[in-house]
C-alpha angles and dihedrals in degrees: 000000000000090000092051092050092071092054093046091048093053092046088051090050091054091048089053092049091046092056091047092055090062095047094045092049091055095043095050089050089054092054106270109161108235096216093048088048092054091049096049097045094052094044088053092048092048092052090048100046098033098077092047090050092050095049103035098039099037094114100034100043110119122226114276110232125186091254093054092045090052090052091050089049090054089045091058091043095056101033101042117007100044098027099049101036094046091044093053090046089054092052089064090065103039142030127274088242092062091043091052092049093048091052088072093072086077095088094051093043093049092045091051093047092047092051093047092049093045095244092116122047114218121188102177094190092061125081093240092052092050090047092056093049094045092045092053091052091046091053093050093044093046092051092051092047091048092050105039107026104088096159130100130050116352112219125216117265123258091234131028096226130023117264090212119043120205129157122241091233091063092056097043114108119238094225128020123201105156096187094051092043093048092050091050092049092047089051090053091051091050087055090049092051089050087051091055091050094046090046090061090052097046095045090062094056097035109040098174097101098183091051090046091053090049093052092046089055091045094053092042092054090046094050094045090047088057089053090048090062087069105028107027107042096135108105091209091067089060094053115112122210136170098270142102092288091061090047089053092050092049094046094048093042096049104030102030109026093037109029104023094044090052094048092049092049090050094050094044092051091057105027105026135242096286091058091055094044095052092068095061095090088065088074091072091057094043095050091046093052091048090049091049090055101036100035100025091240115168123229124228130219087254088063091061092047091050092047091051092050092048092051092047092048093047091050092050093052094044090048090052091047091050091051089050090053092049092050091048091050092050091051092049092048091048091049090049092051091051091050091050090051091051092049091048092051091050091050092050092048091052098046097038113056092192091054090045091054091049091051 
């Protein structure tokens, strides 16, 4: 059950992110300032998680040195400040469809960074190494097929009329520059992949995960507040009212910045950054299913092909990771057995003079 909990946690994280994509898309269309949004959501998460971190991790919290604080600062810089602000800036120049498709380069980027930094062992001649490479390519290819292949048979919708009505004009971007938008979104995903890698490093030296999440939110709100001095000076953009924008801030602050960050940190500390990154293609499926129910969007045959490729790719990578874990456990057990034999031989040689003379 403990092994299944990591898989369930990452699926839950993707469900959380999928729901946030819909809310953020609506709120940005209604005029929510992205930088103000990043500040508010992380301040809310810090206030929520901080007391739990103080009480529950009071005895097990490691000392915070300057080196560890600097790493956490960089963690917040890559994973929140750069990733989120650059991503929202890219959305102003391209469509959400392109942004959703480009998000699926995260597994390959994270896998490549982990291999280059030695955090992920890749033996290409073994079956498990080939499975991880093939699975990564399947996930990326399946996501692109799911997003861009709109041909083939068009299935009937799940509902006759949309549950949520929104006009196309509200969601249309003022200015479209697909190349500039794609480059900005790719930059944000490179920062997110670096966050996953750095998270694996920091979680080993600072094991208090609630406190780590609190400090990430603190530094993220501080960094984004500094950006707001230059790009969000209008006081009206900081005004909070009882509307969809406030709901988006609360949802993202409580569910994403508090819960999802903690779950990702927990999974990365035990399973590594590649394991967490490989679940990101599920967002495409989750958002598409939600859109089919809420907006009465119809799925194409290409959607099923893309879903199949994503599932196959995810299974291949997870199978390869599981084989790596089994091999590592066998090596550790074998090493432990050898050490026990050596200790036993030393004990015999000490207690038995005859055996000691023979040795």
